[in-house]
C-alpha positions as a printed NumPy array, in Angstrom:
array([[ -0.01 ,  -0.106,   0.002],
       [  1.463,   3.214,  -0.829],
       [  2.407,   5.885,   1.545],
       [  0.596,   9.22 ,   1.792],
       [  4.099,  10.719,   0.483],
       [  4.046,   8.222,  -2.531],
       [  0.724,   9.076,  -3.741],
       [  1.575,  12.79 ,  -3.489],
       [  4.641,  12.548,  -5.322],
       [  2.787,  10.272,  -7.952],
       [  0.552,  13.097,  -8.87 ],
       [  1.462,  15.641, -11.667],
       [  0.823,  19.151, -10.403],
       [ -0.097,  22.105, -11.999],
       [  2.09 ,  25.257, -12.482],
       [  0.995,  28.012,  -9.711],
       [  0.066,  30.182, -12.372],
       [ -2.65 ,  27.749, -13.765],
       [ -4.163,  27.495,  -9.949],
       [ -4.443,  31.2  ,  -9.847],
       [ -5.991,  31.439, -13.33 ],
       [ -8.835,  29.386, -11.578],
       [ -9.525,  31.921,  -9.357],
       [ -9.425,  34.634, -12.096],
       [ -6.1  ,  35.622, -11.28 ],
       [ -3.007,  36.793, -13.73 ],
       [  0.567,  36.224, -13.781],
       [  0.905,  39.62 , -12.257],
       [ -1.314,  38.592,  -9.35 ],
       [  1.053,  35.938,  -7.781],
       [  4.395,  36.205,  -6.213],
       [  5.945,  32.75 ,  -6.978],
       [  7.798,  30.655,  -4.687],
       [  9.217,  28.273,  -7.195],
       [  7.037,  26.272,  -9.43 ],
       [  4.067,  24.957,  -7.226],
       [  3.747,  27.582,  -4.316],
       [  2.821,  31.539,  -4.356],
       [  2.082,  34.43 ,  -2.085],
       [ -0.732,  36.555,  -2.992],
       [ -0.709,  39.978,  -2.416],
       [ -2.921,  41.941,  -0.12 ],
       [ -4.082,  44.389,  -2.915],
       [ -6.056,  41.725,  -4.205],
       [ -8.78 ,  42.598,  -1.516],
       [ -9.286,  45.871,  -2.69 ],
       [-10.247,  44.78 ,  -6.254],
       [-13.755,  43.856,  -7.704],
       [-14.319,  39.929,  -7.899],
       [-13.364,  38.549, -11.175],
       [-16.211,  39.066, -14.353],
       [-18.864,  36.373, -14.098],
       [-18.352,  35.69 , -10.084],
       [-21.377,  35.913,  -7.971],
       [-21.735,  38.861,  -6.568],
       [-20.994,  39.134,  -2.513],
       [-18.54 ,  36.957,  -0.793],
       [-18.943,  33.008,  -1.312],
       [-20.436,  30.552,   0.616],
       [-18.082,  29.627,   4.038],
       [-18.038,  26.091,   5.179],
       [-16.46 ,  25.276,   8.751],
       [-15.225,  21.818,   9.081],
       [-14.88 ,  20.84 ,  12.841],
       [-14.762,  17.376,  14.483],
       [-16.242,  15.553,  17.611],
       [-13.813,  14.903,  20.357],
       [-11.032,  13.154,  18.709],
       [ -9.038,  10.103,  19.442],
       [ -5.183,  10.448,  20.266],
       [ -4.493,   9.824,  16.421],
       [ -7.19 ,  12.169,  14.985],
       [-10.146,  11.976,  12.933],
       [ -8.861,  13.022,   9.548],
       [-10.438,  16.422,   9.77 ],
       [ -7.836,  18.096,   7.384],
       [ -8.381,  15.215,   4.942],
       [-12.121,  15.796,   4.886],
       [-11.644,  19.497,   4.582],
       [ -9.418,  19.099,   1.6  ],
       [-11.678,  16.24 ,  -0.035],
       [-14.782,  18.402,   0.359],
       [-13.206,  21.138,  -1.469],
       [-12.27 ,  18.722,  -4.3  ],
       [-16.016,  17.259,  -3.814],
       [-17.394,  20.607,  -4.467],
       [-15.419,  21.502,  -7.527],
       [-16.314,  17.907,  -8.646],
       [-20.084,  19.037,  -8.454],
       [-19.258,  22.194, -10.511],
       [-18.743,  24.632,  -7.529],
       [-15.706,  26.66 ,  -7.762],
       [-14.167,  25.875,  -4.122],
       [-11.028,  26.643,  -2.389],
       [ -9.661,  25.022,   0.795],
       [ -8.238,  27.272,   3.444],
       [ -5.971,  25.401,   6.038],
       [ -3.305,  26.213,   8.752],
       [  0.594,  25.688,   8.369],
       [  1.597,  22.42 ,   9.84 ],
       [  4.043,  22.923,  12.802],
       [  7.293,  21.049,  13.286],
       [  6.212,  20.051,  16.694],
       [  3.523,  17.559,  15.538],
       [  5.353,  16.663,  12.73 ],
       [  8.586,  15.403,  14.377],
       [  6.395,  14.572,  17.864],
       [  3.631,  12.403,  17.24 ],
       [  1.043,  12.963,  14.445],
       [  3.416,  13.524,  11.561],
       [  2.359,  15.774,   8.539],
       [ -0.716,  18.095,   8.288],
       [ -1.517,  18.   ,   4.747],
       [ -4.086,  15.565,   4.688],
       [ -3.941,  12.007,   3.389],
       [ -4.441,   9.648,   0.917],
       [ -6.154,  11.02 ,  -2.244],
       [ -6.939,  14.087,  -0.245],
       [ -3.705,  16.144,   0.077],
       [ -2.166,  19.684,  -0.72 ],
       [  0.78 ,  19.478,  -2.408],
       [  4.053,  19.785,  -2.726],
       [  3.879,  18.377,   0.881],
       [  7.1  ,  18.234,   1.713],
       [  7.489,  21.826,   1.454],
       [  4.357,  22.758,   3.162],
       [  5.395,  20.282,   6.137],
       [  8.947,  21.688,   6.293],
       [  9.754,  25.397,   6.167],
       [  7.132,  26.36 ,   3.332],
       [  7.583,  30.074,   2.728],
       [  9.148,  30.755,   6.216],
       [  5.94 ,  32.345,   7.499],
       [  6.518,  30.437,  10.957],
       [ 10.078,  31.149,  11.203],
       [  9.288,  34.638,  10.43 ],
       [  6.77 ,  34.553,  13.579],
       [  9.405,  32.836,  15.745],
       [ 12.051,  35.721,  15.011],
       [  9.793,  38.653,  15.683],
       [  8.792,  36.921,  18.785],
       [ 12.322,  36.265,  19.818],
       [ 13.566,  39.93 ,  18.772],
       [ 11.192,  41.471,  21.061],
       [ 12.71 ,  38.978,  23.906],
       [ 15.942,  40.009,  23.193],
       [ 15.259,  43.682,  23.182],
       [ 13.545,  43.366,  26.588],
       [ 16.685,  41.842,  28.084],
       [ 18.813,  44.492,  26.46 ],
       [ 16.84 ,  47.176,  27.992],
       [ 17.207,  45.437,  30.901],
       [ 20.796,  45.216,  30.86 ],
       [ 21.337,  48.715,  29.481],
       [ 19.246,  51.287,  31.396],
       [ 15.742,  50.006,  32.502],
       [ 14.276,  53.523,  31.754],
       [ 10.813,  52.008,  31.334],
       [ 11.064,  50.458,  34.821],
       [ 10.169,  47.021,  33.894],
       [  9.9  ,  44.648,  36.881],
       [ 11.811,  41.705,  35.75 ],
       [  9.87 ,  39.386,  38.077],
       [  6.491,  40.701,  35.827],
       [  7.921,  39.898,  32.081],
       [  5.128,  37.897,  30.566],
       [  6.725,  37.683,  27.163],
       [  8.37 ,  34.194,  26.358],
       [ 10.626,  33.239,  23.746],
       [  9.517,  30.609,  20.892],
       [ 10.602,  27.63 ,  19.235],
       [  8.734,  25.508,  16.44 ],
       [  9.891,  22.254,  17.908],
       [  8.341,  20.233,  21.157],
       [ 11.013,  20.736,  23.756],
       [  9.874,  20.289,  27.431],
       [ 13.14 ,  21.187,  28.943],
       [ 12.358,  24.696,  27.966],
       [  9.287,  25.339,  29.539],
       [ 10.918,  26.989,  32.666],
       [ 14.565,  28.312,  32.591],
       [ 16.586,  30.656,  34.029],
       [ 18.607,  33.175,  31.56 ],
       [ 21.375,  35.923,  32.028],
       [ 23.534,  33.759,  34.515],
       [ 27.353,  34.029,  34.293],
       [ 28.223,  37.611,  34.86 ],
       [ 27.287,  41.327,  34.444],
       [ 28.262,  41.018,  30.754],
       [ 25.55 ,  38.097,  30.222],
       [ 22.387,  39.944,  31.042],
       [ 20.203,  40.215,  34.165],
       [ 19.354,  36.996,  35.777],
       [ 15.615,  36.289,  35.559],
       [ 13.06 ,  33.443,  34.964],
       [ 11.959,  32.769,  31.328],
       [ 10.629,  30.177,  29.456],
       [  9.779,  29.059,  25.736],
       [  6.313,  28.526,  24.341],
       [  6.075,  26.553,  20.937],
       [  5.666,  29.321,  18.14 ],
       [  1.995,  28.471,  17.014],
       [  0.793,  29.658,  20.422],
       [  2.937,  32.928,  20.309],
       [  0.807,  36.369,  20.343],
       [  2.557,  37.066,  17.358],
       [  1.214,  33.655,  15.278],
       [ -2.585,  34.916,  16.631],
       [ -1.894,  38.481,  15.374],
       [ -0.733,  37.419,  11.797],
       [ -3.748,  35.258,  11.822],
       [ -6.145,  38.01 ,  12.811],
       [ -5.02 ,  41.405,  11.302],
       [ -7.267,  42.635,   8.491],
       [ -4.326,  44.365,   6.824],
       [ -0.798,  45.549,   7.175],
       [ -1.599,  48.619,   8.941],
       [ -3.702,  46.578,  11.493],
       [ -1.11 ,  44.388,  11.756],
       [  1.39 ,  47.046,  12.948],
       [ -1.171,  48.756,  15.155],
       [ -1.593,  44.912,  16.966],
       [  2.083,  44.573,  17.323],
       [  2.284,  48.158,  18.864],
       [ -0.332,  47.006,  21.372],
       [  1.344,  44.196,  22.535],
       [  1.801,  44.164,  26.409],
       [  5.085,  42.11 ,  27.297],
       [  5.357,  43.247,  31.078],
       [  4.702,  45.429,  33.926],
       [  6.268,  47.908,  36.099],
       [  6.971,  47.598,  39.862],
       [  3.553,  49.76 ,  40.053],
       [  1.856,  47.206,  37.862],
       [  1.727,  49.51 ,  34.909],
       [  1.442,  47.789,  31.61 ],
       [  4.372,  48.412,  29.196],
       [  3.631,  47.945,  25.459],
       [  5.929,  47.302,  22.499],
       [  5.618,  50.481,  21.231],
       [  7.079,  51.845,  24.392],
       [ 10.201,  49.714,  23.67 ],
       [ 10.388,  50.972,  19.983],
       [ 10.055,  47.427,  18.829],
       [  7.209,  47.262,  16.839],
       [  8.768,  48.647,  13.281],
       [ 11.372,  45.992,  13.485],
       [  9.028,  43.184,  14.405],
       [  6.726,  44.055,  11.192],
       [  9.353,  44.059,   9.099],
       [ 10.118,  40.333,   9.911],
       [  6.402,  40.023,   9.408],
       [  6.409,  42.053,   5.956],
       [  6.232,  38.888,   3.615],
       [  4.364,  36.457,   6.174],
       [  1.47 ,  38.49 ,   6.059],
       [  0.754,  37.66 ,   2.5  ],
       [ -1.716,  34.546,   1.906],
       [  0.169,  31.618,   0.458],
       [ -1.563,  29.586,  -2.567],
       [ -0.767,  25.822,  -3.223],
       [ -3.228,  23.347,  -4.813],
       [ -4.748,  19.844,  -3.719],
       [ -4.095,  16.725,  -5.58 ],
       [ -7.025,  17.346,  -7.941],
       [ -5.854,  20.92 ,  -8.533],
       [ -8.274,  22.822,  -6.322],
       [ -7.062,  26.258,  -5.157],
       [ -5.691,  25.931,  -1.267],
       [ -4.685,  28.802,   0.888],
       [ -2.387,  27.595,   3.606],
       [ -1.67 ,  30.382,   5.978],
       [ -1.009,  30.755,   9.695],
       [ -0.683,  27.857,  11.857],
       [ -1.962,  28.358,  15.822],
       [ -2.779,  25.428,  17.653],
       [ -6.632,  25.016,  18.98 ],
       [ -5.691,  23.264,  22.468],
       [ -3.51 ,  26.612,  23.376],
       [ -4.236,  29.143,  21.159],
       [ -7.45 ,  30.169,  18.798],
       [ -6.7  ,  27.435,  16.267],
       [ -7.857,  29.065,  13.136],
       [ -5.969,  29.813,   9.591],
       [ -5.632,  33.512,   8.6  ],
       [ -8.597,  35.848,   8.378],
       [ -6.82 ,  37.225,   5.328],
       [ -6.783,  34.088,   3.549],
       [-10.068,  33.2  ,   4.522],
       [-11.391,  36.576,   2.966],
       [ -9.578,  36.418,  -0.065],
       [-11.014,  32.891,  -0.665],
       [-14.334,  34.054,  -0.301],
       [-13.638,  37.02 ,  -2.719],
       [-12.293,  34.624,  -5.251],
       [-14.325,  31.455,  -5.005],
       [-17.961,  30.128,  -4.729],
       [-17.406,  27.979,  -1.648],
       [-14.604,  28.284,   0.936],
       [-14.054,  25.224,   2.943],
       [-11.74 ,  25.768,   6.174],
       [-11.173,  23.734,   9.232],
       [-10.699,  24.782,  12.775],
       [ -8.335,  22.391,  15.173],
       [ -9.325,  19.575,  17.336],
       [-12.966,  19.275,  18.529],
       [-15.945,  21.792,  17.907],
       [-15.567,  22.775,  21.79 ],
       [-12.002,  24.224,  21.116],
       [-11.299,  24.947,  17.52 ],
       [-14.987,  25.278,  16.504],
       [-15.97 ,  27.616,  19.674],
       [-12.812,  30.022,  18.923],
       [-13.642,  30.011,  15.182],
       [-16.94 ,  31.186,  16.285],
       [-16.429,  33.452,  19.168],
       [-13.095,  35.148,  18.389],
       [-12.053,  34.654,  14.488],
       [-15.614,  35.123,  12.953],
       [-16.417,  37.92 ,  15.62 ],
       [-13.24 ,  39.881,  14.97 ],
       [-13.223,  39.706,  11.416],
       [-16.902,  39.576,  10.442],
       [-16.903,  36.116,   8.947],
       [-20.519,  34.497,   8.77 ],
       [-20.305,  30.595,   8.245],
       [-23.093,  29.061,   6.037],
       [-22.628,  25.507,   7.345],
       [-20.474,  23.55 ,   9.875],
       [-19.622,  20.082,   8.847],
       [-18.654,  18.01 ,  12.17 ],
       [-16.671,  14.825,  11.534],
       [-17.123,  11.713,  13.058],
       [-15.652,   8.342,  13.022],
       [-16.657,   4.881,  14.19 ],
       [-13.483,   4.456,  16.12 ],
       [-14.077,   7.925,  17.987],
       [-17.478,   6.865,  18.985],
       [-16.202,   3.563,  20.372],
       [-13.057,   5.35 ,  21.874],
       [-15.524,   7.655,  24.002],
       [-18.125,   4.936,  25.309],
       [-19.721,   3.763,  22.306],
       [-23.563,   4.167,  21.866],
       [-24.245,   3.867,  26.021],
       [-25.579,   6.921,  27.765],
       [-22.833,   9.728,  28.083],
       [-20.542,   7.474,  25.535],
       [-19.598,   8.287,  21.854],
       [-22.784,   9.466,  20.187],
       [-23.831,  11.706,  23.11 ],
       [-20.406,  13.37 ,  22.633],
       [-21.298,  13.616,  18.96 ],
       [-24.674,  14.886,  19.607],
       [-23.468,  17.491,  22.208],
       [-21.187,  19.007,  19.545],
       [-24.03 ,  19.208,  17.267],
       [-26.223,  21.083,  19.734],
       [-23.07 ,  23.343,  20.279],
       [-23.013,  24.24 ,  16.967],
       [-26.6  ,  24.872,  16.893],
       [-26.13 ,  27.424,  19.795],
       [-24.272,  29.552,  17.229],
       [-27.278,  29.576,  14.848],
       [-25.17 ,  27.71 ,  12.34 ],
       [-26.909,  24.315,  10.676],
       [-24.48 ,  21.409,  11.343],
       [-23.733,  18.377,   9.07 ],
       [-21.857,  15.13 ,   9.572],
       [-19.209,  13.408,   7.599],
       [-18.402,   9.856,   8.783],
       [-14.79 ,   9.723,   7.959],
       [-14.446,   5.996,   6.457],
       [-11.185,   4.342,   7.931],
       [-10.038,   0.878,   6.779],
       [-11.491,  -1.74 ,   8.828],
       [-14.622,   0.058,   9.218],
       [-17.606,  -2.665,   8.748],
       [-20.396,  -1.493,   6.539],
       [-22.639,  -2.815,   9.593],
       [-21.029,  -0.115,  11.796],
       [-21.032,   2.578,   9.353],
       [-24.569,   2.081,   8.758],
       [-25.266,   2.255,  12.498],
       [-23.764,   5.468,  12.879],
       [-25.234,   7.062,  10.181],
       [-28.834,   6.019,  11.173],
       [-28.238,   7.287,  14.684],
       [-27.001,  10.929,  13.385],
       [-29.976,  10.744,  11.095],
       [-32.607,   9.982,  14.07 ],
       [-31.153,  13.115,  15.833],
       [-32.526,  15.053,  12.631],
       [-28.897,  15.933,  11.117],
       [-27.793,  15.479,   7.664],
       [-24.972,  12.814,   7.305],
       [-22.871,  11.228,   4.721],
       [-20.177,   8.46 ,   4.726],
       [-17.218,   9.984,   3.29 ],
       [-14.276,   8.157,   1.368],
       [-12.033,  11.085,   0.423],
       [ -8.862,   9.377,   1.739],
       [ -9.427,   6.574,  -0.57 ],
       [-11.404,   8.252,  -3.662],
       [-10.554,  11.797,  -3.391],
       [-13.471,  14.152,  -4.338],
       [-15.727,  11.699,  -5.745],
       [-15.656,  10.025,  -2.22 ],
       [-17.198,  13.145,  -0.878],
       [-19.693,  14.012,  -3.514],
       [-22.794,  13.093,  -1.216],
       [-21.326,  15.28 ,   1.388],
       [-20.925,  17.956,  -0.774],
       [-24.408,  17.68 ,  -1.833],
       [-25.567,  17.943,   1.753],
       [-23.317,  20.938,   2.234],
       [-24.735,  22.941,  -0.794],
       [-28.17 ,  21.869,   0.053],
       [-27.744,  23.353,   3.559],
       [-25.457,  26.649,   2.577],
       [-27.904,  27.737,  -0.261],
       [-31.168,  27.134,   1.771],
       [-29.998,  30.257,   3.579],
       [-30.709,  28.871,   7.294],
       [-27.67 ,  30.2  ,   9.164],
       [-28.295,  33.239,  11.227],
       [-24.617,  33.242,  12.809],
       [-24.368,  34.745,  16.359],
       [-21.636,  34.467,  18.798],
       [-22.118,  32.449,  22.43 ],
       [-21.802,  35.367,  24.507],
       [-21.531,  39.361,  24.516],
       [-18.412,  41.232,  24.891],
       [-19.634,  43.694,  27.262],
       [-19.854,  40.93 ,  30.133],
       [-16.714,  40.212,  32.29 ],
       [-14.194,  37.848,  31.951],
       [-15.486,  35.237,  34.293],
       [-18.599,  35.404,  32.805],
       [-17.388,  34.642,  29.63 ],
       [-15.136,  31.595,  30.728],
       [-18.235,  30.288,  33.021],
       [-20.575,  30.734,  29.739],
       [-18.336,  28.686,  27.836],
       [-17.886,  26.086,  30.434],
       [-21.546,  25.781,  31.164],
       [-22.893,  25.877,  27.521],
       [-20.179,  24.207,  25.531],
       [-18.512,  21.843,  27.979],
       [-21.434,  21.127,  30.332],
       [-19.412,  22.23 ,  33.429],
       [-21.058,  22.722,  36.623],
       [-18.801,  24.947,  38.236],
       [-15.453,  26.793,  37.213],
       [-12.629,  27.239,  40.231],
       [-10.119,  29.831,  39.889],
       [ -6.614,  29.393,  41.34 ],
       [ -5.427,  32.454,  42.892],
       [ -2.874,  33.565,  40.11 ],
       [ -5.894,  33.48 ,  37.527],
       [ -8.165,  35.77 ,  39.986],
       [ -5.358,  38.229,  40.331],
       [ -4.711,  38.289,  36.852],
       [ -8.509,  38.565,  35.797],
       [ -8.848,  41.732,  38.121],
       [ -5.908,  43.131,  36.702],
       [ -6.797,  42.884,  32.95 ],
       [-10.281,  44.177,  33.845],
       [ -8.922,  47.045,  35.892],
       [ -7.023,  47.892,  32.833],
       [ -9.705,  48.354,  30.616],
       [ -9.594,  44.882,  28.469],
       [-12.48 ,  43.262,  29.931],
       [-14.615,  43.432,  27.043],
       [-12.349,  41.181,  24.996],
       [-13.299,  37.564,  24.057],
       [-11.686,  34.46 ,  25.871],
       [ -9.429,  32.111,  24.334],
       [ -9.753,  28.787,  26.539],
       [ -6.503,  26.656,  26.516],
       [ -7.405,  23.115,  27.612],
       [ -6.969,  19.457,  26.622],
       [ -8.479,  18.214,  23.335],
       [ -8.972,  15.028,  24.595],
       [-12.197,  15.504,  26.716],
       [-15.004,  18.29 ,  27.007],
       [-13.561,  18.81 ,  30.487],
       [ -9.853,  19.711,  31.414],
       [ -9.11 ,  16.121,  32.52 ],
       [ -8.086,  13.971,  29.455],
       [ -9.205,  10.764,  30.671],
       [-12.769,  11.839,  31.118],
       [-14.141,  10.54 ,  27.66 ],
       [-17.537,  10.669,  26.226],
       [-20.12 ,  13.096,  27.325],
       [-19.615,  14.083,  30.9  ],
       [-21.775,  16.239,  32.888],
       [-21.466,  18.31 ,  36.376],
       [-17.531,  18.229,  36.622],
       [-15.455,  21.488,  37.784],
       [-13.216,  23.412,  35.347],
       [-10.021,  24.63 ,  37.025],
       [ -8.559,  27.821,  35.471],
       [ -5.157,  28.169,  36.937],
       [ -3.92 ,  31.057,  34.684],
       [ -4.82 ,  33.857,  32.783],
       [ -2.523,  35.839,  30.252],
       [ -3.844,  39.303,  28.39 ],
       [ -2.87 ,  38.799,  24.492],
       [ -3.47 ,  42.709,  24.078],
       [ -2.079,  42.656,  20.408],
       [ -4.278,  39.655,  19.415],
       [ -7.267,  41.022,  21.044],
       [ -8.206,  38.374,  23.331],
       [ -7.433,  37.11 ,  27.081],
       [ -6.507,  33.348,  27.489],
       [ -7.633,  31.328,  30.201],
       [ -5.54 ,  27.941,  30.833],
       [ -7.442,  25.197,  32.572],
       [ -6.307,  21.788,  33.859],
       [ -2.568,  20.794,  33.124],
       [ -2.147,  22.21 ,  29.673],
       [  1.107,  23.263,  28.651],
       [  2.171,  25.826,  26.284],
       [  5.402,  23.904,  25.334],
       [  4.597,  20.177,  24.33 ],
       [  6.861,  17.477,  24.859],
       [  7.938,  14.629,  22.613],
       [  6.53 ,  11.031,  23.067],
       [  8.796,   8.376,  24.289],
       [  9.284,   7.416,  20.635],
       [  9.169,  10.496,  18.649],
       [  8.   ,  10.609,  14.917],
       [ 11.063,  12.235,  14.114],
       [ 12.842,   8.638,  14.309],
       [ 10.72 ,   7.424,  11.59 ],
       [ 11.564,  10.333,   9.002],
       [ 13.389,   8.864,   6.048],
       [ 15.624,  10.601,   3.18 ],
       [ 17.749,   9.127,   0.832],
       [ 21.499,   9.689,  -0.578],
       [ 20.228,  12.299,  -2.743],
       [ 18.124,  14.412,  -0.291],
       [ 14.714,  13.278,  -1.394],
       [ 12.179,  13.098,   1.522],
       [ 10.819,   9.504,   1.886],
       [  8.543,  10.324,   4.669],
       [  7.297,   8.321,   7.856],
       [  8.827,   4.783,   7.909]])
């Protein structure tokens, strides 16, 4: 059986200019990065849609999922395959994905470009350094860190309290040893000793800023607003006070332009931005989504992990801040995930899926279920799950995109078109912004997770009070918790109720425009597993990547 990489390498790719032409773009509209990758300049957003294209933005389809198993449910594969399937039906479609991080690639999951016959290509480049966007985010983050420590070393005219510096350095690799470190050791010439730490680059505020910025000017303003620390009098110190914003934006000057690639079936694919959904807001860039909506009839995008994480943040953060209005939400389910979470018993896997569907409806968006067929799934099990979903009054289709590409998702595409063009969506966020930080956290915990109570540890209480006293109480909340459960306990599977969520830390991302609440034992710098995926990477003597063994 061929590997994903062997399948991807066997398919003839179109030149990137031909992919751009499908969107009505000419040679002067793209910034090529080789033969099969290009960046699209932001000026395109100021143009009128190409002649013959429907007036107004295209239809927006979100792909999310039930609570996953450790190996995932194939949400990216479904997203790509659905884009291909819509084109197969004659709808001009594009897909919008996040850029894969090297953390999962060398950690446990491998690549982030889909699988089987539903992949984006060139996978080797996309999975590795791509156009350098994630590297630019890391450099901009680390530049600010270096300027902070340089300021402490030379003058500290801003009266920074070195104990209250909240800015961390970043690395796009899993490395648990860097979570908590001490820097500045050695002597006076080596800087000021203080506690520090690293987070993985997709979890950084700069990544969130890149993904939520509406244009270049907005990018600069958001960077200027970053609060990286506090004085001894607890006054916040922003990036512009250190005169760091211009240099940071220079490093992001190219990264802000969306990347264009293609699927194996030559569907245009925007791959831009890469925040994780368990520790960040988990959605690709707003700029790429807006550009796709302008140029396509249908835009299919995904949000990370289950609908309680990426889905909720997509609605409450990305859509709210960017003005996006989704037409339909596809919830990916699998036989193995239903069984993993307890099967069809009360509080089990079917109830887990049912709860995600109920949650989608709370945002006034109509859900559709895609049952991702895996090798080994019996027809009996697939029919049982499909009937159970249809008995809930939800459209459902068994999808075989991994094995058959777009044709394997034609029934799902028909359901999506029927829902989207019926005009039933009346999107609205879950909570109002004029409520307090605690009320927003508790609304998410109660309405989305079904928690009985939220417990706040003392550091979280103090930071919430500080955030609200500084005038940031009106920001949305980005919950950081395990992706393996509705609760903050990864071992609590199925559809638990009446549990308690513990919020142990709260941080302010003033530039990104949200407040992060950390629950349970979530970490923002992952560690490698006992047997890292990096051990399975193979490369031949001529430098050709052979993929995972």
